C-alpha positions in Angstrom: 51.7 36.7 -109.3 52.3 35.4 -112.9 51.4 32.0 -113.7 53.1 29.9 -116.1 51.4 27.3 -118.3 52.5 23.8 -117.4 55.2 22.1 -119.9 53.3 20.1 -122.7 53.0 16.3 -122.2 54.9 14.8 -124.8 52.8 12.7 -127.1 53.8 9.0 -126.9 53.9 7.6 -130.4 51.2 5.1 -131.3 53.6 2.4 -132.4 55.4 -0.7 -131.8 59.2 -1.3 -132.2 59.7 -3.7 -135.3 63.6 -3.5 -135.0 66.7 -1.7 -136.8 67.5 -1.6 -140.2 71.4 -1.6 -140.1 73.4 1.2 -141.5 76.1 0.8 -144.2 78.9 3.1 -145.5 77.6 6.7 -144.7 74.3 5.7 -143.8 73.4 5.3 -140.0 71.1 2.5 -138.8 67.2 3.2 -138.4 64.9 2.5 -135.9 61.4 1.1 -137.4 58.2 0.9 -135.8 54.8 -0.2 -136.9 51.8 2.2 -136.5 48.8 1.2 -134.2 47.1 4.6 -135.3 47.4 6.6 -138.3 50.4 9.1 -138.2 49.9 11.8 -140.9 49.5 10.1 -144.5 50.7 6.6 -143.0 47.8 4.3 -142.3 47.8 1.8 -139.4 50.1 -1.0 -140.1 52.6 1.0 -141.9 56.3 0.8 -141.0 57.9 4.1 -140.2 61.2 5.4 -138.8 61.7 7.0 -135.6 62.4 10.4 -137.5 59.0 10.1 -139.0 57.3 9.6 -135.6 59.3 12.7 -134.2 58.7 14.7 -137.2 55.0 14.5 -136.4 55.5 15.4 -132.9 55.5 12.1 -131.2 58.0 11.1 -128.3 59.7 7.7 -128.0 60.9 6.8 -124.7 63.5 4.3 -125.8 66.6 5.1 -128.1 66.7 1.5 -129.6 69.9 2.3 -131.6 71.7 3.5 -128.4 70.4 0.2 -126.6 71.6 -1.9 -129.3 75.1 -0.3 -129.5 75.3 -1.0 -125.7 74.5 -4.6 -126.1 76.8 -5.0 -128.7 79.5 -3.6 -126.9 78.7 -5.4 -123.8 78.5 -8.7 -125.8 82.1 -8.1 -127.6 83.5 -7.3 -124.3 82.2 -10.5 -122.3 83.5 -12.6 -125.3 87.1 -11.1 -125.3 87.3 -11.3 -121.5 
């Protein structure tokens, strides 16, 4: 019997969600996080983007940009109805 290795557990990012920097023109909004532990050359307390955390192999459980878009849509629908 051949055994396969279990799938690696994603590393949760050592960071807290700080907010979203709004996008403009051709630039998308950016999720910002503050670090609770060093990541790469970024020290504790640094503000980094979701992309930076993912580039270092970390996983984030919530896509705050999507959540924010959904909240804005629900808000605009509730005001128009």
